[in-house]
C-alpha positions in Angstrom: -13.1 -25.7 10.6 -9.7 -23.9 10.9 -8.4 -21.0 9.1 -5.7 -21.5 6.8 -2.3 -19.7 8.0 -1.6 -16.4 6.3 1.1 -16.4 3.5 2.9 -13.8 5.3 3.1 -15.7 8.5 5.0 -18.5 6.5 7.2 -16.0 5.0 10.9 -15.8 6.1 10.7 -13.3 8.7 14.3 -11.8 8.6 13.9 -11.2 4.8 10.5 -9.4 5.7 12.1 -7.1 8.4 15.0 -6.2 6.4 12.9 -5.4 3.2 9.9 -3.3 5.4 9.9 0.4 4.8 6.9 0.8 7.2 3.9 -1.3 8.8 4.2 -4.9 7.1 3.1 -4.1 3.5 3.2 -7.8 2.6 0.7 -8.4 5.6 -1.5 -5.4 4.5 -1.5 -6.5 0.7 -2.7 -10.1 1.8 -5.5 -8.6 3.7 -6.4 -6.2 0.9 -6.2 -8.9 -1.6 -9.3 -10.8 -0.1 -11.6 -8.0 -1.3 -10.1 -8.4 -4.9 -11.2 -10.6 -7.9 -7.2 -11.5 -8.5 -6.6 -14.4 -11.1 -3.6 -15.8 -12.6 -2.3 -14.1 -15.4 -3.3 -10.8 -14.6 -1.2 -7.8 -15.1 -1.0 -5.5 -12.0 0.8 -2.3 -11.1 2.2 -2.2 -7.6 2.6 1.4 -7.5 5.0 2.7 -4.6 6.1 -0.9 -3.9 9.4 0.0 -2.1 11.5 -3.2 -1.7 8.8 -5.1 -3.5 7.4 -7.5 -0.4 3.9 -6.5 -1.4 4.8 -7.4 -5.2 6.3 -10.7 -3.9 2.9 -11.6 -2.2 0.8 -11.0 -5.3 3.2 -13.1 -7.6 3.5 -15.8 -5.3 0.2 -16.3 -3.8 -1.9 -15.1 -6.7 0.2 -16.0 -9.5 -0.2 -12.7 -11.2 2.3 -10.6 -13.4 3.6 -7.5 -11.3 4.8 -4.4 -12.4 6.6 -2.9 -9.5 7.1 0.4 -9.5 8.9 2.9 -6.9 10.6 6.2 -6.8 13.1 5.6 -4.0 14.4 1.9 -4.6 16.5 1.5 -7.5 15.1 -1.2 -10.3 18.2 -2.8 -10.0 18.0 -3.6 -6.3 14.6 -4.8 -6.5 15.1 -6.9 -9.8 18.0 -8.7 -8.1 15.6 -9.2 -4.9 12.9 -10.7 -7.1 15.6 -12.8 -9.2 16.9 -14.3 -5.7 13.2 -15.8 -5.0 13.0 -17.1 -8.7 10.7 -14.3 -9.2 12.5 -12.5 -12.3 10.2 -13.4 -15.1 7.1 -12.4 -13.1 7.8 -9.2 -11.4 9.1 -6.5 -13.4 10.7 -3.2 -11.4 10.5 0.1 -12.9 11.7 3.7 -11.5 8.5 5.9 -11.6 7.5 9.2 -10.0 3.7 9.3 -9.9 3.5 12.9 -9.7 5.1 12.9 -13.4 4.2 10.8 -16.3 3.6 7.4 -15.5 5.2 5.2 -18.3 2.6 2.5 -19.3 -0.1 2.6 -22.2 -3.7 3.1 -21.7 -5.7 -0.3 -20.4 -2.3 -1.8 -19.4 -3.5 -3.2 -16.1 -6.4 -5.3 -14.6 -5.7 -3.8 -11.4 -3.5 -0.8 -10.0 -2.7 -1.5 -6.2 -0.8 0.4 -3.8 0.3 -0.1 0.0 1.4 2.6 2.5 2.6 5.0 -0.7 -0.6 6.5 -2.2 -0.9 9.2 0.5 2.3 10.9 -0.5 1.1 11.5 -4.1 -2.7 10.5 -4.3 -4.1 12.8 -1.7 -5.5 15.2 -4.5 -8.2 15.2 -7.0 -6.1 14.7 -10.1 -4.1 11.4 -9.2 -7.4 8.9 -10.1 -8.2 10.8 -13.3 -4.4 10.1 -14.2 -4.5 6.5 -13.3 -7.9 5.4 -14.5 -6.8 5.4 -18.2 -4.2 2.9 -17.5 -6.6 0.2 -16.1 -8.8 -1.9 -18.4 -12.8 -1.3 -18.3 -14.3 -2.8 -14.9 -10.7 -3.0 -13.4 -9.9 -2.0 -9.9 -7.7 0.7 -8.1 -7.2 -0.4 -4.6 -5.0 1.2 -1.9 -4.1 1.0 1.5 -3.2 4.3 3.3 -2.2 4.6 7.1 -4.3 7.4 8.7 -6.5 8.7 11.9 -9.6 6.8 12.9 -11.5 10.0 13.5 -11.0 13.7 12.7 -9.2 16.0 14.3 -9.9 20.2 14.5 -7.1 22.3 13.2 -4.4 22.3 15.8 -6.1 19.5 18.0 -4.1 16.6 17.6 -3.9 14.6 20.9 -0.8 15.0 23.1 0.4 11.5 22.3 0.9 12.6 18.7 2.0 16.1 18.8 5.7 15.6 19.5 6.0 13.7 16.6 3.6 15.0 14.1 4.5 16.5 10.8 2.3 17.3 7.9 4.3 15.1 5.6 2.5 12.2 7.1 -0.3 12.9 4.9 -2.7 11.1 7.5 -6.4 11.5 6.9 -9.8 9.7 8.2 -11.9 7.4 6.4 -14.4 9.9 5.8 -11.9 12.3 4.2 -10.7 9.7 1.6 -14.4 8.9 0.8 -15.1 12.4 0.1 -12.1 12.5 -2.1 -12.6 9.5 -4.0 -16.6 10.2 -4.5 -15.4 13.1 -6.7 -14.1 10.9 -9.4 -17.1 9.9 -11.8 -15.0 7.4 -13.3 -14.6 5.3 -10.4 -17.3 3.3 -8.1 -16.4 2.8 -4.8 -16.8 -0.8 -3.7 -14.8 -1.0 -0.5 -13.8 1.5 2.2 -13.0 0.2 5.6 -10.5 0.4 8.5 -8.0 -2.9 7.9 -7.9 -5.6 10.5 -4.1 -6.0 10.1 -3.1 -2.5 11.4 -1.8 -3.0 14.7 -0.1 -6.5 13.9 1.6 -4.8 10.7 2.8 -2.2 13.0 4.2 -4.4 15.6 6.2 -6.1 12.9 7.5 -2.8 11.4 8.8 -1.7 14.9 10.8 -4.9 15.0 12.7 -3.9 11.5 16.2 -2.7 11.9 15.4 0.0 9.8 16.4 3.5 11.5 12.9 4.9 10.8 11.1 1.9 12.7 13.7 2.5 15.7 12.6 6.2 15.6 8.7 5.2 15.3 9.0 3.1 18.6 8.9 6.2 21.3 6.1 7.6 19.2 4.1 4.1 19.7 5.2 3.7 23.4 3.4 7.1 23.9 0.2 5.8 22.7 0.0 7.4 19.5 -1.1 4.3 18.0 -4.5 4.4 19.3 -5.4 6.9 16.9 -3.9 5.2 13.8 -5.5 3.0 11.1 -5.0 1.8 8.2 -7.7 2.7 5.4 -8.5 0.3 2.6 -10.1 2.0 -0.7 -11.1 0.0 -3.7 -12.7 1.3 -6.5 -13.7 -0.4 -9.9 -13.5 1.7 -13.2 -16.7 2.5 -14.7 
């Protein structure tokens, strides 16, 4: 039996490279979706969608309605991108600061998803209680965050990482994230794992013309990537 070619591998590579804002979010979202009960017509919030390649994957592969929310990319820019792909009636862009009020009603979504964004606003005990009311009973919150594959003692970062490190990375280990999510009584953790697509998603990002990608190349050439992972967390609202 042969494996189907991933949707991401069939997509226009130049389009993806231009729209990346970190490790390939379309590839990461495609892997994460394997653990999710997505079905056509569901309402999904893609929180921290960037330029929307994760939202495009959800709409085109799974035929869900996506609310694509981001703080840094203007909704008009994303709307133009989605319309160019014929997805203007399926993906709806919003300007949302997740640290402030999130402008959606209770029980609005079957799922809230986030790729390479949740670490910036969700590494605290207040975010899950804020998001859960927006999810229908039995619905899911699922995130993929970059992190470390182990815990490091205070001031004990490896030499390959130290020259590039900034606390604004918000990199943590799987155990750290498990302990945080386990504090939320309204959520049952169903998946917590290191994702298989980490290396490939990073390799694709390093080919992007984005200046931040070019800056990351020296870090990865120095060997920092051997300590990196992408952590998938999925929780069901109980």
